[in-house]
C-alpha positions in Angstrom: 83.3 -13.3 -8.6 80.0 -12.7 -6.8 79.0 -15.6 -4.5 75.3 -15.0 -5.2 73.7 -13.9 -8.4 70.5 -11.9 -8.2 68.1 -11.6 -11.1 64.5 -10.3 -11.1 61.9 -11.6 -13.6 58.7 -9.6 -13.4 57.7 -9.9 -9.7 60.0 -12.9 -8.9 63.5 -12.5 -7.6 66.0 -15.4 -8.3 68.9 -15.7 -5.9 71.4 -18.2 -7.3 74.3 -19.5 -5.2 77.4 -19.1 -7.2 80.4 -21.0 -5.8 80.5 -23.9 -8.3 84.1 -24.9 -7.5 83.2 -25.2 -3.8 79.9 -26.9 -4.6 78.0 -23.8 -3.4 79.3 -24.3 0.2 78.1 -21.6 2.6 81.1 -19.5 3.2 81.0 -16.4 5.3 81.1 -14.2 2.2 78.3 -16.1 0.5 76.2 -15.9 3.6 76.7 -12.2 3.9 75.8 -11.6 0.3 72.7 -13.8 0.4 71.4 -12.4 3.6 72.0 -8.7 2.7 70.6 -9.2 -0.7 67.4 -11.0 0.4 66.7 -8.4 3.1 67.0 -5.6 0.6 64.7 -7.3 -1.9 62.3 -8.3 0.9 61.6 -4.6 1.4 61.1 -4.0 -2.3 57.5 -3.7 -3.2 58.2 -4.9 -6.8 59.2 -8.4 -5.5 56.3 -10.7 -4.6 58.2 -14.0 -4.4 61.8 -15.1 -4.0 63.5 -18.2 -5.4 66.7 -19.5 -3.9 68.6 -22.0 -6.1 72.0 -23.4 -7.0 73.0 -25.2 -10.2 71.9 -28.4 -11.9 74.3 -30.6 -9.9 74.5 -28.8 -6.5 71.9 -26.8 -4.7 74.4 -26.5 -1.8 76.9 -28.9 -0.3 76.5 -27.4 3.1 78.5 -25.2 5.4 82.1 -24.4 4.5 83.9 -27.0 6.6 87.3 -25.4 5.9 86.2 -22.2 7.7 85.0 -24.1 10.8 87.6 -27.0 11.1 90.1 -25.0 13.1 87.7 -23.3 15.5 87.1 -24.4 19.1 83.9 -24.4 21.2 84.8 -21.0 22.8 85.2 -19.4 19.4 81.9 -20.9 18.1 80.0 -19.7 21.2 81.5 -16.2 21.1 80.7 -15.8 17.5 77.3 -17.5 18.0 78.1 -19.2 14.7 75.2 -19.5 12.3 72.9 -17.4 14.5 72.5 -14.7 11.8 71.1 -17.3 9.4 67.8 -17.0 11.2 67.3 -13.7 9.5 66.1 -15.7 6.5 63.3 -17.1 8.5 62.2 -13.6 9.4 61.8 -12.5 5.8 58.2 -11.6 5.0 58.2 -12.3 1.3 57.4 -15.9 0.3 60.5 -18.0 -0.4 60.8 -21.0 -2.7 63.8 -23.3 -2.6 64.4 -24.7 -6.0 66.6 -27.8 -5.3 68.4 -29.5 -8.2 71.2 -31.9 -7.3 72.6 -32.2 -3.8 71.3 -30.3 -0.8 73.4 -31.5 2.1 73.8 -30.2 5.7 73.5 -26.4 5.6 72.1 -26.7 2.1 69.2 -28.9 3.3 68.7 -26.5 6.2 68.7 -23.5 3.9 66.0 -25.2 1.9 64.0 -25.9 5.0 64.1 -22.2 6.0 62.3 -21.5 2.8 58.5 -21.6 2.7 58.1 -24.1 -0.2 60.6 -26.6 -1.5 60.4 -27.8 -5.1 62.8 -30.6 -6.1 64.1 -31.7 -9.4 64.1 -35.4 -10.1 67.8 -35.6 -9.4 67.6 -33.8 -6.1 69.2 -35.5 -3.1 68.8 -34.3 0.5 70.8 -35.1 3.7 72.0 -34.0 7.1 75.4 -35.8 7.2 76.9 -33.8 10.0 77.1 -36.9 12.2 79.9 -38.2 9.9 81.9 -35.1 11.0 81.5 -35.7 14.7 78.9 -32.9 15.1 75.2 -32.3 14.6 73.2 -29.9 12.3 73.6 -26.3 13.5 71.3 -24.2 11.3 68.0 -25.6 12.5 68.2 -29.1 11.0 67.3 -31.1 14.1 64.3 -28.8 14.7 62.9 -28.1 11.2 63.4 -31.6 9.9 61.6 -33.0 12.9 58.6 -30.7 12.5 58.4 -31.5 8.8 58.8 -35.3 8.8 58.3 -36.4 12.4 60.6 -37.7 15.1 61.3 -41.2 13.9 62.1 -40.2 10.3 64.3 -37.2 11.4 66.2 -39.5 13.8 66.8 -42.0 11.0 68.1 -39.3 8.6 70.2 -37.4 11.1 71.6 -40.3 13.1 72.6 -42.3 10.0 73.6 -39.4 7.9 72.1 -41.1 4.8 70.9 -39.6 1.6 67.3 -38.9 0.9 66.1 -39.1 -2.7 63.7 -36.6 -4.2 61.0 -39.4 -4.3 61.4 -40.1 -0.6 61.6 -36.4 0.3 58.3 -35.9 -1.5 56.7 -38.9 0.2 57.7 -37.9 3.7 56.7 -34.3 3.3 60.1 -32.7 3.1 59.4 -31.2 -0.4 56.2 -29.8 -1.8 56.5 -31.2 -5.4 58.9 -32.8 -7.8 59.4 -31.4 -11.3 61.2 -33.0 -14.3 64.9 -32.1 -14.5 64.3 -30.8 -18.0 63.1 -27.2 -17.7 63.1 -27.5 -13.9 63.6 -23.8 -13.3 60.8 -22.8 -15.7 58.4 -25.0 -13.8 59.5 -23.4 -10.5 59.3 -19.9 -12.1 55.8 -20.6 -13.2 54.7 -21.4 -9.7 56.6 -18.4 -8.3 54.9 -16.0 -10.7 51.5 -17.4 -9.7 52.4 -16.6 -6.0 54.0 -13.3 -6.8 51.0 -11.8 -8.5 48.7 -12.1 -5.6 48.3 -9.3 -3.0 51.6 -9.0 -1.3 50.0 -7.9 2.0 47.8 -11.1 1.9 50.8 -13.2 1.1 52.8 -11.8 4.0 49.9 -12.3 6.3 49.3 -15.9 5.2 53.0 -16.7 5.7 53.1 -15.2 9.1 49.9 -17.1 10.1 51.2 -20.5 8.9 54.5 -20.0 10.7 52.7 -19.1 13.8 50.9 -22.5 13.7 54.3 -24.1 14.5 54.7 -22.1 17.7 51.2 -22.2 19.2 48.4 -24.6 20.0 45.3 -24.9 17.8 43.0 -22.7 19.9 45.3 -19.7 20.2 46.4 -20.2 16.6 42.9 -20.0 15.2 42.3 -16.8 17.2 45.6 -15.4 15.8 44.4 -16.4 12.3 41.0 -14.8 12.7 42.4 -11.5 13.9 44.7 -11.2 10.8 41.9 -12.3 8.6 39.8 -9.4 9.9 42.6 -6.9 9.5 42.8 -7.6 5.8 39.4 -6.1 5.3 41.0 -2.7 5.8 43.1 -3.1 2.6 42.5 -2.0 -1.0 43.5 -5.5 -2.2 40.7 -7.1 -0.2 38.2 -4.7 -1.8 39.6 -5.3 -5.3 39.8 -9.0 -4.9 36.2 -9.5 -3.8 34.8 -6.9 -6.3 36.7 -8.7 -9.1 35.2 -12.0 -8.0 31.7 -10.5 -8.0 32.3 -8.9 -11.4 33.9 -12.2 -12.8 37.2 -10.6 -13.8 40.8 -11.0 -12.9 41.7 -8.8 -9.9 44.4 -6.1 -10.3 46.1 -6.0 -6.9 48.2 -2.9 -6.2 48.7 -2.8 -2.5 52.2 -4.3 -2.5 53.4 -2.6 0.7 
């Protein structure tokens, strides 16, 4: 059985975690399939947006504890365990995490590596690693803090408590909550909207926003302006502005 199911609908790719008996835990095999698949589709000009999702009950229960339990520190260091997961953050195509049910530990971290998180009403987030005698290892301490602030991140990580969809939306962890009924259709509608814009503009916007997390305001604005200027050398910029002037829907075609 495949650990990840890939399905393309128009310009949207859906990557569905598919280990239901293991609550979609992130095994080595699943991680390999997901990373390899996403990188291949990231280079595909026909894909304008990616959705990562699980099932109605579990987005992802976290890393596969059974794989890690017998390892020692030397083995973890030598393998640089989880390091390759950062490849997701390097993808250029916009990524939406569609979270229904539980997103714990590595599942929450996978969602936070995405660009947008949409949550179903039944979504529950958490970083419960402290209960296992460890800490988050796929960026949880870093990304959660940047998203919700130090005090709230400390509270969530040090207590290991659950975070409901309502609270996640209130503190800025998720972008929007959709009804559980027809949840994926709501997410797909948003993804299709994104996917049909100019891909070169989408990639540039994503790169610029991510850069804001690494630099100060002054240098970030300079970086933004340079990329803004560079887009004036693309057919999509010419088509987009001409369509605006002519009061018609733009037909973007520069998807490289």
